C-alpha positions as CSV (number, residue, x, y, z in Angstrom):
1,M,3.7,6.0,-6.4
2,A,3.6,3.0,-4.2
3,L,3.6,3.4,-0.4
4,M,6.2,2.1,2.0
5,I,6.3,1.4,5.8
6,T,9.1,3.1,7.8
7,D,10.9,1.7,10.8
8,E,8.6,3.7,13.0
9,C,6.1,0.8,12.5
10,I,5.0,-0.7,15.8
11,N,3.6,-3.9,14.3
12,C,0.1,-3.2,15.5
13,D,-1.4,-5.4,12.7
14,V,-4.1,-2.9,11.6
15,C,-2.8,-2.1,8.1
16,E,-2.5,-5.6,6.7
17,P,-6.2,-6.6,6.6
18,E,-7.1,-3.2,5.2
19,C,-5.1,-3.7,2.0
20,P,-7.4,-4.7,-0.9
21,N,-4.5,-5.9,-3.0
22,E,-2.8,-8.0,-0.2
23,A,0.3,-5.9,-0.7
24,I,1.1,-5.7,3.0
25,S,2.8,-8.6,4.8
26,P,4.9,-9.1,7.9
27,G,8.6,-8.5,7.2
28,D,11.6,-9.6,9.3
29,E,11.1,-6.7,11.8
30,I,8.2,-4.6,10.6
31,Y,5.4,-4.9,8.0
32,V,6.4,-4.3,4.4
33,I,4.5,-3.2,1.3
34,D,5.1,-5.0,-2.1
35,P,5.4,-2.1,-4.6
36,D,4.3,-4.5,-7.4
37,L,0.9,-4.9,-5.6
38,C,0.4,-1.5,-4.1
39,T,-2.0,0.8,-6.0
40,E,-2.5,3.2,-3.1
41,C,-6.0,1.8,-3.1
42,V,-6.7,3.5,-6.5
43,G,-9.7,1.7,-8.0
44,H,-10.8,0.4,-4.6
45,Y,-11.1,3.5,-2.4
46,E,-10.7,7.3,-2.4
47,T,-7.8,7.2,0.0
48,S,-5.1,4.7,1.0
49,Q,-6.7,2.5,3.6
50,C,-3.4,1.6,5.4
51,V,-2.6,5.3,5.8
52,E,-6.0,5.9,7.2
53,V,-5.7,3.3,10.0
54,C,-2.0,3.6,10.9
55,P,-1.8,5.0,14.4
56,V,1.8,6.2,14.1
57,D,1.8,7.7,10.6
58,C,4.6,5.5,9.3
59,I,3.3,4.9,5.7
60,P,4.6,7.6,3.3
61,H,5.0,7.5,-0.5
62,D,7.9,5.3,-1.6
63,P,10.3,7.6,-3.6
64,D,11.8,4.6,-5.3
65,H,8.5,3.6,-6.9
66,V,7.0,6.8,-8.4
67,E,3.8,6.1,-10.3
68,S,1.1,8.5,-11.6
69,H,-2.6,8.0,-10.8
70,D,-3.1,6.6,-14.4
71,E,-0.3,4.1,-13.8
72,L,-1.8,3.0,-10.5
73,M,-5.2,2.6,-12.2
74,E,-3.6,0.5,-14.9
75,K,-2.0,-1.7,-12.2
76,Y,-5.3,-2.0,-10.4
77,L,-7.0,-3.2,-13.6
78,I,-4.3,-5.8,-14.2
79,L,-4.3,-7.0,-10.6
80,T,-8.1,-7.4,-10.5
81,G,-8.3,-9.0,-13.9
82,K,-10.4,-6.2,-15.3
83,K,-8.0,-5.7,-18.2
């Protein structure tokens, strides 16, 4: 499943540059994650890089965008042009 950023976000700017898919961008009040671009770093890294660097732990799974590991890998292949 894709990830999301909760309203606990402190806009510290550390997550955005860590995203290999450029799925994270500044929103109106806090950073947001585009679920169409988020692969939870599947295909790039072992763990979700934004979650690793977030100092306030405000990046949980998005229950509105449930995806299996295989679906995330498929999305990664499409986004990177490897399919």
